[in-house]
ZADO-1210 file (C-alpha; in nm, 4 decimals, padded with zeros to 6 digits):
<atoms>
<atom x="00.3393" y="-01.5228" z="00.9156" code="MET" pos="1"/>
<atom x="00.3545" y="-01.1491" z="00.8524" code="ALA" pos="2"/>
<atom x="00.3380" y="-01.1955" z="00.4759" code="SER" pos="3"/>
<atom x="00.0183" y="-01.3960" z="00.5150" code="ILE" pos="4"/>
<atom x="-00.1353" y="-01.1149" z="00.7200" code="MET" pos="5"/>
<atom x="-00.0343" y="-00.8594" z="00.4565" code="VAL" pos="6"/>
<atom x="-00.1849" y="-01.0758" z="00.1820" code="ALA" pos="7"/>
<atom x="-00.5080" y="-01.1149" z="00.3796" code="VAL" pos="8"/>
<atom x="-00.5250" y="-00.7405" z="00.4393" code="GLY" pos="9"/>
<atom x="-00.4702" y="-00.6598" z="00.0740" code="LEU" pos="10"/>
<atom x="-00.7347" y="-00.9147" z="-00.0263" code="THR" pos="11"/>
<atom x="-00.9869" y="-00.7615" z="00.2124" code="ILE" pos="12"/>
<atom x="-00.9058" y="-00.4123" z="00.0842" code="ALA" pos="13"/>
<atom x="-00.9429" y="-00.5251" z="-00.2773" code="ALA" pos="14"/>
<atom x="-01.2762" y="-00.6876" z="-00.1982" code="ALA" pos="15"/>
<atom x="-01.3937" y="-00.3668" z="-00.0313" code="GLY" pos="16"/>
<atom x="-01.3001" y="-00.1520" z="-00.3298" code="PHE" pos="17"/>
<atom x="-01.4603" y="-00.3977" z="-00.5711" code="ALA" pos="18"/>
<atom x="-01.7790" y="-00.4033" z="-00.3637" code="GLY" pos="19"/>
<atom x="-01.7917" y="-00.0252" z="-00.3579" code="TYR" pos="20"/>
<atom x="-01.7647" y="00.0005" z="-00.7354" code="TYR" pos="21"/>
<atom x="-02.0245" y="-00.2734" z="-00.7870" code="VAL" pos="22"/>
<atom x="-02.2693" y="-00.0886" z="-00.5617" code="LEU" pos="23"/>
<atom x="-02.2069" y="00.2379" z="-00.7475" code="GLN" pos="24"/>
<atom x="-02.2734" y="00.0642" z="-01.0797" code="ALA" pos="25"/>
<atom x="-02.5950" y="-00.0861" z="-00.9446" code="MET" pos="26"/>
<atom x="-02.7200" y="00.2542" z="-00.8267" code="VAL" pos="27"/>
<atom x="-02.6563" y="00.3930" z="-01.1745" code="HIS" pos="28"/>
<atom x="-02.8386" y="00.0999" z="-01.3370" code="MET" pos="29"/>
<atom x="-03.1384" y="00.1356" z="-01.1039" code="VAL" pos="30"/>
<atom x="-03.1750" y="00.5006" z="-01.2063" code="ARG" pos="31"/>
<atom x="-03.1681" y="00.4040" z="-01.5736" code="GLN" pos="32"/>
<atom x="-03.4222" y="00.1239" z="-01.5264" code="VAL" pos="33"/>
<atom x="-03.6572" y="00.3602" z="-01.3432" code="LYS" pos="34"/>
<atom x="-03.6342" y="00.6080" z="-01.6297" code="GLN" pos="35"/>
<atom x="-03.7113" y="00.3351" z="-01.8832" code="VAL" pos="36"/>
<atom x="-04.0191" y="00.2204" z="-01.6897" code="PHE" pos="37"/>
<atom x="-04.1411" y="00.5765" z="-01.6481" code="GLN" pos="38"/>
<atom x="-04.1090" y="00.6433" z="-02.0202" code="SER" pos="39"/>
<atom x="-04.2850" y="00.3144" z="-02.1015" code="LEU" pos="40"/>
<atom x="-04.5712" y="00.3850" z="-01.8642" code="SER" pos="41"/>
<atom x="-04.6262" y="00.7259" z="-02.0241" code="LYS" pos="42"/>
<atom x="-04.6133" y="00.6156" z="-02.3874" code="SER" pos="43"/>
<atom x="-04.7003" y="00.2475" z="-02.4257" code="ALA" pos="44"/>
<atom x="-04.9831" y="00.2231" z="-02.1741" code="PHE" pos="45"/>
<atom x="-05.1380" y="00.5665" z="-02.2077" code="SER" pos="46"/>
<atom x="-05.4346" y="00.4469" z="-02.4150" code="GLY" pos="47"/>
<atom x="-05.4829" y="00.1060" z="-02.2590" code="ALA" pos="48"/>
<atom x="-05.7614" y="00.2108" z="-02.0240" code="LEU" pos="49"/>
<atom x="-05.9872" y="00.3820" z="-02.2776" code="LEU" pos="50"/>
<atom x="-06.3434" y="00.2449" z="-02.2903" code="PRO" pos="51"/>
<atom x="-06.4343" y="00.0236" z="-02.5844" code="ILE" pos="52"/>
<atom x="-06.6807" y="00.1927" z="-02.8170" code="LYS" pos="53"/>
<atom x="-06.9956" y="00.0072" z="-02.9107" code="GLY" pos="54"/>
<atom x="-07.0532" y="-00.1788" z="-02.5845" code="LYS" pos="55"/>
</atoms>
């Protein structure tokens, strides 16, 4: 019975550590995605709202 409790505890601890590292990776990816969108909005769409000449 005690070995089952130890195994359950170690599994919960492993899941906690894995979750922590997944969340840290997601935070890093969100920062990178925000930077990509900011650079795209400055370069790719900068001239999209210019008026059309001749109309």
